[in-house]
C-alpha positions as CSV (number, residue, x, y, z in Angstrom):
1,X,30.2,22.7,129.5
2,X,31.5,24.2,126.3
3,X,35.0,25.7,126.5
4,X,35.2,29.5,126.1
5,X,36.8,30.5,122.8
6,X,40.4,31.7,123.0
7,X,41.0,35.4,122.6
8,X,43.2,36.4,119.8
9,X,46.7,37.6,120.8
10,X,47.0,41.4,120.7
11,X,50.4,42.6,119.5
12,X,51.5,45.6,121.5
13,X,53.4,48.3,119.6
14,X,56.3,49.9,121.4
15,X,55.5,53.4,122.5
16,X,57.8,55.9,120.8
17,X,59.2,58.3,123.3
18,X,60.3,61.6,121.7
19,X,63.9,62.5,122.3
20,X,64.3,65.5,124.6
21,X,64.9,68.8,123.0
22,X,68.0,70.4,124.3
23,X,67.9,74.1,124.0
24,X,70.9,75.6,122.3
25,X,72.8,78.4,123.8
26,X,72.3,81.6,121.8
27,X,75.2,82.1,119.5
28,X,77.2,85.2,120.3
29,X,79.2,86.8,117.5
30,X,81.7,89.1,119.1
31,X,83.0,90.2,115.8
32,X,79.6,91.8,115.0
33,X,79.0,93.3,118.4
34,X,79.5,97.0,118.8
35,X,81.1,96.5,122.3
36,X,83.8,94.2,121.0
37,X,84.6,96.4,118.1
38,X,85.0,99.5,120.4
39,X,86.7,97.7,123.3
40,X,88.7,95.1,121.5
41,X,89.8,96.9,118.4
42,X,89.2,100.6,118.0
43,X,90.7,101.5,121.4
44,X,93.7,99.4,120.4
45,X,94.0,101.2,117.1
46,X,93.7,104.7,118.7
47,X,96.2,103.9,121.5
48,X,98.8,102.5,119.1
49,X,98.4,105.5,116.8
50,X,98.8,107.9,119.7
51,X,101.9,106.1,120.9
52,X,103.4,106.2,117.4
53,X,102.6,109.9,116.9
54,X,104.1,110.7,120.4
55,X,107.3,108.8,119.7
56,X,107.5,110.5,116.3
57,X,107.3,114.0,117.7
58,X,109.9,113.2,120.3
59,X,112.3,111.8,117.8
60,X,111.8,114.8,115.5
61,X,112.5,117.1,118.4
62,X,115.7,115.2,119.2
63,X,116.8,115.4,115.6
64,X,116.1,119.1,115.4
65,X,118.2,119.7,118.5
66,X,121.0,117.4,117.4
67,X,120.6,115.1,120.4
68,X,121.1,112.0,118.3
69,X,123.8,111.6,115.7
70,X,123.4,110.0,112.3
71,X,124.3,106.5,113.4
72,X,121.8,106.8,116.3
73,X,119.1,107.8,113.9
74,X,119.6,104.7,111.8
75,X,119.8,102.5,114.8
76,X,116.6,104.0,116.3
77,X,114.8,103.4,113.0
78,X,116.0,99.8,112.8
79,X,115.1,99.1,116.4
80,X,111.6,100.6,115.9
81,X,111.2,98.4,112.8
82,X,112.2,95.3,114.6
83,X,109.9,96.1,117.6
84,X,107.0,96.7,115.2
85,X,107.6,93.4,113.4
86,X,107.8,91.5,116.7
87,X,104.8,93.3,118.1
88,X,102.7,92.7,115.0
89,X,103.5,89.0,115.2
90,X,102.3,88.9,118.8
91,X,99.2,90.9,118.0
92,X,98.3,88.6,115.1
93,X,98.8,85.6,117.4
94,X,96.3,87.0,119.9
95,X,93.5,87.2,117.4
96,X,93.9,90.5,115.7
97,X,95.4,89.1,112.5
98,X,94.8,92.1,110.1
99,X,96.0,94.7,112.6
100,X,99.1,92.6,113.5
101,X,99.9,92.2,109.8
102,X,99.6,96.0,109.3
103,X,101.9,96.7,112.2
104,X,104.4,94.1,111.0
105,X,104.3,95.6,107.5
106,X,105.1,99.0,108.9
107,X,108.0,97.5,110.7
108,X,109.5,96.0,107.6
109,X,109.0,99.4,105.8
110,X,110.9,101.1,108.6
111,X,113.7,98.5,108.2
112,X,113.9,99.3,104.4
113,X,114.0,103.0,105.1
114,X,116.7,102.6,107.8
115,X,119.0,100.6,105.4
116,X,118.3,103.1,102.6
117,X,119.1,106.1,104.9
118,X,122.3,104.4,106.2
119,X,123.5,104.0,102.5
120,X,122.2,107.1,100.6
121,X,121.7,109.8,103.3
122,X,124.6,109.2,105.7
123,X,127.0,106.8,103.9
124,X,127.4,104.6,106.9
125,X,127.4,101.3,105.0
126,X,128.5,100.2,101.5
127,X,126.3,99.0,98.7
128,X,127.0,95.3,99.1
129,X,126.1,95.5,102.8
130,X,122.9,97.5,102.0
131,X,121.9,95.0,99.4
132,X,122.4,92.1,101.8
133,X,120.4,93.8,104.5
134,X,117.5,94.5,102.2
135,X,117.5,90.9,101.0
136,X,117.3,89.9,104.7
137,X,114.4,92.2,105.2
138,X,112.6,90.8,102.1
139,X,113.2,87.3,103.3
140,X,111.8,88.2,106.7
141,X,108.7,89.7,105.2
142,X,108.2,86.6,103.0
143,X,108.5,84.4,106.1
144,X,106.0,86.5,108.0
145,X,103.6,86.3,105.1
146,X,103.8,82.6,105.0
147,X,103.4,82.1,108.7
148,X,100.4,84.5,109.0
149,X,99.0,83.5,105.6
150,X,99.0,87.1,104.6
151,X,98.7,88.0,100.9
152,X,99.3,91.7,101.8
153,X,102.7,90.9,103.4
154,X,103.6,88.6,100.5
155,X,102.9,91.4,98.0
156,X,104.9,93.8,100.2
157,X,107.8,91.4,100.3
158,X,107.7,90.9,96.5
159,X,107.7,94.7,95.9
160,X,110.5,95.3,98.3
161,X,112.6,92.5,96.8
162,X,112.2,93.7,93.2
163,X,112.8,97.3,94.2
164,X,116.0,96.6,96.2
165,X,118.4,96.8,93.1
166,X,116.9,100.2,92.3
167,X,117.3,101.4,95.9
168,X,121.0,100.3,96.3
169,X,122.2,100.2,92.7
170,X,125.2,102.3,91.8
171,X,124.3,103.2,88.3
172,X,126.4,100.5,86.7
173,X,125.5,97.8,84.3
174,X,125.3,94.5,86.3
175,X,123.1,92.6,83.9
176,X,124.0,89.0,85.0
177,X,123.7,89.8,88.8
178,X,120.5,91.8,88.3
179,X,118.7,89.2,86.2
180,X,119.9,86.3,88.2
181,X,118.6,88.0,91.3
182,X,115.2,88.6,89.6
183,X,115.0,85.0,88.5
184,X,115.5,83.8,92.1
185,X,112.8,86.2,93.2
186,X,110.4,85.0,90.5
187,X,111.0,81.4,91.5
188,X,110.4,82.3,95.2
189,X,107.1,84.1,94.4
190,X,106.0,81.1,92.3
191,X,106.6,78.8,95.2
192,X,104.7,80.9,97.6
193,X,101.9,81.5,95.1
194,X,101.5,77.8,94.7
195,X,101.9,77.0,98.4
196,X,99.2,79.5,99.5
197,X,97.0,79.6,96.3
198,X,97.8,83.3,95.6
199,X,97.8,83.5,91.8
200,X,97.9,87.3,92.0
201,X,101.4,87.0,93.4
202,X,102.6,85.6,90.1
203,X,101.0,88.5,88.2
204,X,102.7,91.0,90.4
205,X,106.1,89.2,90.0
206,X,105.6,89.1,86.2
207,X,105.0,92.8,86.1
208,X,108.0,93.6,88.2
209,X,110.2,91.4,86.0
210,X,109.0,93.2,82.9
211,X,109.5,96.6,84.5
212,X,113.0,95.7,85.6
213,X,114.0,94.4,82.2
214,X,112.5,97.4,80.4
215,X,114.3,99.8,82.7
216,X,117.6,98.0,82.3
217,X,117.3,97.7,78.5
218,X,116.5,101.4,78.2
219,X,119.7,102.4,80.0
220,X,122.3,99.7,79.3
221,X,121.4,97.4,76.4
222,X,123.8,97.1,73.5
223,X,124.0,94.6,70.6
224,X,127.0,93.0,72.3
225,X,124.7,91.8,75.1
226,X,122.3,90.0,72.8
227,X,123.2,86.5,73.8
228,X,122.9,86.8,77.6
229,X,119.8,88.9,77.1
230,X,118.2,86.2,75.1
231,X,119.2,83.6,77.7
232,X,117.6,85.5,80.5
233,X,114.5,86.3,78.4
234,X,114.1,82.6,77.8
235,X,114.4,81.8,81.5
236,X,111.8,84.5,82.4
237,X,109.5,83.3,79.6
238,X,109.8,79.7,80.9
239,X,109.0,80.8,84.4
């Protein structure tokens, strides 16, 4: 009998099994939800504003009735400023960055006002002490700006730093001290502008330096000060 012909081998292709489709959870954007804006932010804003207004009315009433002397007023302002700075830092750390930075900025402003009042309104401290305290406030604002990456606080610190000599100055010609201080501030703003990529900070610093120099020159410049003036102008131009 003839042998049956062999059947050709059939190659079996592997069956492709589709990968299971895992449904993704719907993305929830709390920042865009009306409930989170009302419950998480606006009520906080309203409550804080009500608290500040209430404290303000109480302090004004105490001042009007002479319950608090001049030293107490300055200390209350300084304590309120420090509390706002600390509170703003905590609020920013908890997720409300912009609101915390605004609160901290208000605290630094209260500290500036307290030092200025202690010097100019009540005469509780001298000009060197006032200058040193304002420099500390400026340094604190700059540190907060760097920690929270806040351009607003950085601009506030720069403005406060450059305005300090005008706030505590005694109407005397202190060219070397003034321009040395401005050079240090300019270098500080350049470092922060480079560190955080804030070129606008350099522009603001440049404008303040020009304004300071023009104000000084209009009031105090004489031909006898030509050499130190050229030296500082060269330094500022190089910066």
